[in-house]
N, C-alpha and C positions, 0 to 999 in steps of 0.2 A: 432123184430128181432137184428134193430138198439141199440133201446137201452139195449142190454145183448152184444153185440159185443161192446162196448164201457168198458163196468165195469171193466171187466179183469183190460183196462189199467188201470181203473181209479184207483182200489184197488192197483195197481204194483206201481204205482205211490206214490200215500196213505203212503204205505211201502217203501215205498223209501226213502219223504219225513221223517217223521217216524225214520228211523233211521238214517237220516241225521240226524233229533232234538236231537236223541239222545248222537248220538257223538259233538253235542254244546257244553249238558251239557255237560257231562263229560270230556271235556277239558277246560270247564267253570270253574269245579269242580277242577280240577287242581292248572289252574289259582291262587286260593285258598291254597295250598300247595303251594306253588308255590309264592307267597305272604310272608307267614309266614314266609316260612327258610333265606327269601332275608331278613326282619326287627328281624328275629336272630340272623342273622350273620351280622348286622350294628347295634343292642344294644353289642353282643361280640367283636366289635369294628375291625371286618373283612372284610376290606372294597374291599378285592381284592372276595373275593367269592361271596360279598352280590350286584359286581356289575355284577359280572358271571353272580347270581342270580335274579337278574333282567333283565339284555340284555335276558335269557330264558323264562324269565314273559313276555317279549312284543312277544315275536316268536308267542305265546302259546298265546296270544291276539287277536292276527292275525290273525291265524288259526281262533281261535270262530271268528269272526268277519268276512271271509270269509265265514263260515259253517254258521253261522246267513245269511250271502245275498243267499247261493244261498236256502235256506227254503225256505227264501219268497221270489228268484223267479220261485219256484220248488209250493210252494203252490199261485205262485201266478197264473199261465198256470193252473195248473189242475181250478181255478175257473174262466177263462178262457172260458176254453174246458169245462167245462162244461153251461156257463153261452148261447153259441152256439150254443148245439144242436143244 
């Protein structure tokens, strides 16, 4: 009975982790687009736009890092809860 009562909880956490991981991947792919834009702007000698694009890129990278850390923390919590059953 105890195993079944925790199964839904684990499934919910796994789904949450997968959603966070998907969001992280999407944002990481977005950083590739931002980097491409910044490189194109530098090659066109539009340094003001390039600087703005690089700043946006850094903000996105910070969000990707935060999401990555959240995914690892949640995965660790799931692993610990399974281990101590």
